[in-house]
N, C-alpha and C positions, 0 to 999 in steps of 0.2 A: 410641243406634242402633248405634254402633260396637261397644259392649259386647255387644249382642245378637248381632251378626254373628259375633263371636269365639266366643260360646257355641254358636251354631249350627254353626260350623265344627268345633269340638271334638266336638260330638255326632256329626256325620257321620263324622269320623275314628274315633271310638270304635265306631260301627256297622260300618265297613269292617274294623276290626281283628278282629272276631269271625267274619268270613266265612272259610271254609276255602280253602286254596290247593291246587290240584291239581298233582301231580307227574307229569311226563311220563316214562314208562318207556322204557328202552333196548332192551327185548326186540323192539320193532318193527323193529330193525335185523337181525333174524335170521329166516330162513325155515325153517319146520318141514317135514321130509319128509312124504310122504303115508303112510309107514309100510310096513314089511315085512309080508308076508302071513303070518298065523298062522291055521291051520284055515280057509283059504280066504277070509279077510277081512283088510283092512288094519288093522294094529294102530296106533293113533294115537301120534303124537309130541307131547309136551307141552313147552312152553317157559314158564318162570316166572322173573320177576325177583325175586331175593332180596337180602338185605343183602350177600351175598358176591359176587354176580354173576349171570350168566345161566345158569339151571339147565335142563337138558333131559333128558328120559327117554324111553325107547322099548325095544322088544324085537323079537325075530324074527331071520330069517336071509335073507341076500341071495340072490335068485334072478335078478333082472334089474333094470336101472337104473330102470325105470318105477315100481317100488315100492321105496321106500328109507326106512330109519330113520336119522335124523341131522338135523343142522342146517347151514345154509349162510348165510354173510354176504350180506346184500342189497347191501352196498357192496363195491366192489373196493378192494384194498389194493396198495400198492407192494410188489413181491416182494422187492426188495433191502432188507434190514434189517427185514423183518417178523418179529414174534414174538407168540406167544400162550401164555398160561398157563391151565391148567385143572386142576381136581381131579376125580379118579375117585371119585365117591360110591358107585357100585355097579357091579359087574361079576360075572357068573357065574364061580365059581371052578373049575367043571368043565364040560366040554362038548366037542363035536366042531367043529373048524374055527372056533375063536374068533379074532376079529381086530378091530382098530380101525384106522381109516385117517385120515390127514391129507392132504388134497388141496388143490391150487391149480388151479382150473378156470375155463374161459371163462364158464360159466353157474352161477348159484346153484342147483345141482341135483346129483344123484348122478353118480358116474362110471359109465361103461358098460364092459362087457367084450367081448372077442372082436371080431367084425366090427362091433359097434355102438359101438366105442370113439370113433369120430369124432363122435358126438352131443354129446360134452362133453370136449374135449381139455384136457390139462394134466398136472400132476404128481400121481401117487398114491404114497403111502408107507403100507404096511400093516404094522403090528406083528402078527406071527403067532406061533403056538406049535406046535411039532411034536408035543408030547404032549397028552393030554386033560385035564391038570390045570394048564393055563396055565404049563407049564414048557418049558424049552429054547426061549427066544424068539429071534426073528430079525426083521430089517427087510427086507421085500419091496418093492423100488423099481421102479416101473413108469412108463411114459409117456416124453415128453409126446405122442408121435405115434402110439403103438400100445400094446396091452395087454401086450406081451412084457416079461418081467422084464429090467431092464438091469443090476441088481446085487443081491446078497444080502449083508447084513451080520449077523454073529452077535455079539451082545454081551449080557451079563446086564443091562445098563442098559435094554434094551428089554423086560425082564420086568415090565411095568406091572401093578400089583396094585390092588385096592380100597383107597382111602385115600391113594394116591399123588398128588402134584402133578407134573404133566407140563408141560415147557416145550418148545415147538416153534418153531424159527426158521429163516429162509431168508436166504441171503446170496449175492451175486453174486461170483464169483471168475473174473476174466478175462471171458469172454463167456458163461459158464455158471453155473448156480445149484447150490448145495449145501445140503442140509437138515441141521439138527442137532437131535437129540432128547435132552433131559436131558444136554446137554454132550457128547454123542457125535456126531461128524460122520459122515454117510453117505459111502460111497465113490462113490455115484452122482452123475453130473454131468448137468444138464438144460439143453438148449438150447431156450429159450422164445422165440427171436426171431420165429418164425412163428406160434406159438400165442398169444403175448401180446406183440406188437411194442411196445406202450406200457409194458411192464413191470408190468402190473397184472392181478390175477385175484381171484376169489372164494375164500375159505377155506371148506372143507367138512369137518366132523367126522362120521364115521360109525363104527358098531361092529355086529358081527354074530356070532351063534353058532347053530349048528344046535340045534333044540329049545329055543331061548331062551324064557323066559317073557315075557309082555307088558311087564313093567316090569324086564326083566333088566339094562338099562344106565341109568346116570344120571351125568351130568357137569355140573360147574359151571365156566363160563368166568369167570375172575377178572380177568385182565389182557389187554389188547391193546396191543402196542407200548409196554409198560411202564406204561400208564395203566389205571385201574380200568375194568372192562368196563361197569360201571353207575355213572353219575355220582350222587353223593350227592344224593338228592332233598330238596326243601323239605318239611319236616314237614307232614303233612296231619292236623290234629287231628280226633279223633272228636267229633261234636257230641252232647254229653250233654243230658239234659233241662234241667239248670240253665243250660247255655250257650244253649239254645233260648229259655228264658224271658228270659235277659239280652238276647238279640238282639231279642226282641219289645219288651222294655221300652225299649231304646235307640231302636228304630224309632218307638215311640209318643212318646218324648221329642222326637224330631226333628219329628214332625207337630205336636205341641203348640207347640214353639218356632216352627215356621213359621207356625202360626195366630196366635201372639202377634205375630209380625213384621208380619203383615197389619194387625192391630188398631192396633199402634203407628203404622204408616205412615199409616193413615187419620186417626188423631187428630192427627198432626203436620200433615197437609195441611189439616185443618179449622182448626187453630190459625193 
């Protein structure tokens, strides 16, 4: 009887071993914008989990914060010491008013301009280009309490191109925050004591270009605070026909073994 139980246990373990294991994706941690409007309709933002990280793509041009292309972290992060690394997979190389922005905001949503700024307060840093060929770059620093520019930084390091890897970090110096992009620290100082008294905010990545195609921009977030943006998932094997047959055979074996156990038990009781 003990020998039979051992065989049955082994069979059950074998059956469970061929069952697929589902991996939970990290893309659920990011909110997709509802899309800039192109030709009168919202152009969708897509988020995909890849081996490299969280990949997002969109297109279009900013007109108002209610329609936006980009992604926002659903979680809030500590502002002091925050860092994020992403790869620029695609960006239009010519166009009017091309920019990408790195924001730290109260809500997981777009920033707003002008009189609507108070709808989502925080830090906005926009890499912009004075030319129409993504040349003569500068950093336009705005916020945290209004849309006015508080500082403009000119540096070739802000000339982000397709294929580049970009690192954005934030650090508190004294009672104010300073942003660093690709190793170059901005001259802007941000007092977030009223906007984010707990020292936390959502990170929002956006990009825009006039006359941008629907899939004009694509970014892959690879690291957050030095850690991979996507945890390495448990492999989820594809169930082939042979695997399915093996599963059925093992299940059948378990049923036969169980039936045998019942017969043996009855005989033992009669004896």
